[in-house]
C-alpha positions as CSV (number, residue, x, y, z in Angstrom):
1,M,-23.2,5.5,-43.4
2,R,-25.8,7.2,-45.4
3,L,-26.1,6.5,-49.2
4,G,-24.9,9.3,-51.6
5,K,-23.4,11.2,-48.5
6,T,-20.8,13.9,-49.8
7,V,-17.2,13.3,-48.2
8,K,-15.5,16.2,-49.9
9,R,-15.7,18.5,-52.8
10,L,-12.7,19.6,-54.6
11,I,-11.5,21.1,-57.8
12,V,-8.9,19.2,-59.7
13,K,-5.9,20.3,-61.7
14,D,-7.9,20.8,-64.9
15,G,-10.5,22.9,-63.2
16,R,-13.2,20.5,-63.0
17,K,-15.3,20.1,-59.8
18,V,-15.4,16.5,-58.2
19,V,-17.5,15.4,-55.5
20,L,-16.3,12.4,-53.3
21,R,-19.4,10.5,-51.8
22,T,-20.7,7.1,-50.8
23,P,-22.6,5.2,-53.5
24,K,-26.3,5.3,-54.2
25,W,-28.3,2.9,-56.4
26,E,-28.6,5.3,-59.2
27,D,-24.7,4.9,-59.7
28,L,-25.5,1.5,-61.2
29,D,-25.0,2.3,-65.0
30,D,-21.9,4.5,-64.2
31,L,-20.3,2.0,-62.2
32,L,-21.0,-0.7,-64.8
33,E,-19.7,1.5,-67.5
34,L,-16.7,2.6,-65.5
35,I,-15.5,-1.1,-64.8
36,N,-16.3,-2.0,-68.4
37,S,-14.3,0.8,-69.8
38,L,-11.3,-0.3,-67.9
39,V,-11.7,-3.8,-69.2
40,D,-12.0,-2.2,-72.8
41,E,-9.0,-0.3,-72.2
42,G,-6.8,-3.3,-71.0
43,A,-6.3,-1.2,-67.8
44,E,-3.9,-2.9,-65.0
45,I,-6.9,-4.4,-63.0
46,V,-7.3,-8.0,-62.2
47,K,-10.6,-8.2,-64.1
48,N,-10.3,-8.9,-67.7
49,K,-14.0,-9.7,-68.6
50,K,-16.8,-7.1,-69.0
51,A,-19.3,-7.3,-66.2
52,T,-22.9,-7.8,-67.1
53,R,-25.8,-5.6,-65.7
54,E,-26.9,-8.5,-63.7
55,E,-23.6,-9.2,-62.2
56,E,-23.2,-5.4,-61.5
57,V,-26.7,-5.3,-59.7
58,T,-25.6,-8.2,-57.4
59,W,-22.1,-6.5,-56.6
60,L,-23.7,-3.1,-56.1
61,A,-26.5,-4.6,-53.6
62,S,-23.7,-6.2,-51.7
63,V,-21.7,-3.1,-51.5
64,I,-24.5,-0.9,-50.4
65,A,-25.5,-3.5,-47.8
66,R,-22.2,-3.4,-46.3
67,V,-21.7,0.5,-46.5
68,E,-25.2,0.8,-44.8
69,K,-24.0,-1.8,-42.0
70,G,-20.6,0.3,-41.6
71,E,-18.7,-2.8,-42.7
72,T,-16.9,-1.2,-45.5
73,S,-16.0,2.3,-46.8
74,F,-16.9,2.8,-50.6
75,V,-16.3,6.1,-52.0
76,V,-17.1,7.2,-55.6
77,A,-15.7,10.2,-57.6
78,E,-18.3,12.2,-59.6
79,V,-17.5,14.9,-62.1
80,E,-20.4,16.5,-64.0
81,G,-22.9,14.0,-62.7
82,K,-20.9,10.9,-63.8
83,V,-19.0,8.4,-61.6
84,V,-15.5,8.4,-63.0
85,A,-13.7,6.4,-60.0
86,S,-14.4,4.1,-57.2
87,S,-12.5,2.9,-54.2
88,D,-13.3,0.5,-51.4
89,V,-11.8,-0.5,-48.2
90,S,-12.6,-3.9,-47.0
91,P,-11.7,-5.0,-43.3
92,R,-10.5,-8.6,-43.1
93,T,-11.7,-11.0,-40.3
94,G,-10.3,-13.3,-37.5
95,Y,-6.6,-12.6,-36.7
96,E,-6.5,-10.0,-39.4
97,S,-9.3,-7.9,-38.4
98,H,-7.1,-5.0,-37.7
99,V,-6.2,-5.1,-41.5
100,G,-8.0,-3.5,-44.3
101,T,-7.6,-4.2,-48.1
102,V,-8.1,-1.0,-50.4
103,G,-8.8,-0.9,-54.1
104,I,-9.2,2.0,-56.4
105,V,-10.2,2.4,-60.1
106,I,-10.2,5.7,-62.2
107,K,-11.6,5.8,-65.7
108,Q,-9.3,7.0,-68.6
109,G,-9.3,10.7,-69.0
110,Y,-9.6,11.5,-65.3
111,R,-6.0,10.2,-64.1
112,D,-3.3,12.5,-63.2
113,L,-5.7,15.1,-62.0
114,G,-5.4,14.3,-58.2
115,I,-8.5,12.4,-57.8
116,G,-6.8,9.3,-57.0
117,T,-4.9,11.0,-54.3
118,E,-7.9,12.6,-52.8
119,I,-9.7,9.4,-52.7
120,M,-6.9,7.4,-51.1
121,Q,-6.4,10.1,-48.5
122,A,-10.4,9.9,-47.7
123,Q,-10.1,6.2,-47.5
124,I,-7.0,6.2,-45.1
125,S,-9.1,8.7,-42.9
126,F,-12.1,6.1,-43.2
127,A,-9.9,3.3,-42.3
128,R,-8.6,5.0,-39.2
129,K,-12.2,5.7,-38.1
130,M,-13.1,2.0,-38.8
131,G,-10.2,1.2,-36.3
132,L,-8.0,-0.4,-38.7
133,K,-4.3,-0.6,-37.9
134,V,-2.9,-1.5,-41.4
135,L,-4.1,-0.7,-44.8
136,M,-2.9,-3.0,-47.6
137,L,-3.1,-3.1,-51.4
138,S,-1.8,-4.7,-54.4
139,A,-0.8,-3.4,-57.8
140,F,0.5,-4.3,-61.0
141,A,4.4,-3.8,-61.0
142,S,4.0,-2.0,-64.3
143,N,1.4,0.5,-62.9
144,K,4.1,3.0,-61.9
145,R,1.3,5.8,-62.1
146,A,-0.6,4.0,-59.2
147,I,2.3,3.1,-57.3
148,H,3.5,6.5,-57.2
149,V,0.1,7.9,-55.8
150,Y,0.1,5.2,-53.1
151,E,3.6,6.1,-52.0
152,K,2.7,9.8,-52.1
153,V,0.0,8.9,-49.5
154,G,2.0,7.0,-47.3
155,F,2.1,3.3,-48.6
156,V,5.5,1.6,-48.6
157,Q,6.4,-1.6,-50.8
158,N,6.7,-4.6,-48.7
159,G,6.9,-7.4,-51.3
160,R,6.5,-8.8,-54.6
161,V,4.8,-11.9,-56.0
162,P,6.8,-12.7,-59.2
163,R,4.7,-13.6,-62.4
164,K,1.3,-13.2,-60.4
165,F,-0.5,-11.8,-63.6
166,F,-0.4,-12.9,-67.2
167,K,-1.5,-10.0,-69.4
168,D,-0.9,-9.4,-73.1
169,G,1.3,-12.4,-73.4
170,K,3.7,-11.3,-70.6
171,Y,4.0,-11.9,-67.0
172,V,3.7,-9.0,-64.6
173,D,4.8,-9.2,-60.9
174,E,2.4,-8.1,-58.1
175,V,3.6,-5.4,-55.7
176,I,2.2,-5.6,-52.2
177,M,2.1,-2.2,-50.4
178,T,1.0,-1.2,-46.9
179,D,0.3,1.8,-44.9
180,L,0.6,1.5,-41.0
181,L,-2.3,3.5,-39.8
182,E,-0.8,4.1,-36.2
């Protein structure tokens, strides 16, 4: 897929214009700021240490290479020229090659506007085009907002890993969710 290709344009609940598109190299600083802002916030993501610019360059190079080869779907949400959210679908291999794993992050101040729902719907569509039959994800059980969005777009809870995460001195279960695409 072409880098920087617009997937969808929309206006969200607060009236701001959002562009969903594939990533491009110029997103590097925004993506680094996005992930590090989530770490600073203590967001319910697995990452708990800030990324360095060097790590982000390596990561983005890998993402762009896989997007160009059609091996993954990666979408960013851009508001007023800044990347405020990102999501990827990564197909598995071997006997799981019909399964994809989806992840999404949204910057504080841009949640509850409909961006997550729109990105997830776009990723489900991409997953179908990639020939995937099952999409799966995991979430912190305490992340009710995210779980609500996932259920809204068709995911169902299938399982739980007790005490998977240890955050802020407390154990938090992992919720496993899937969407059967056919």
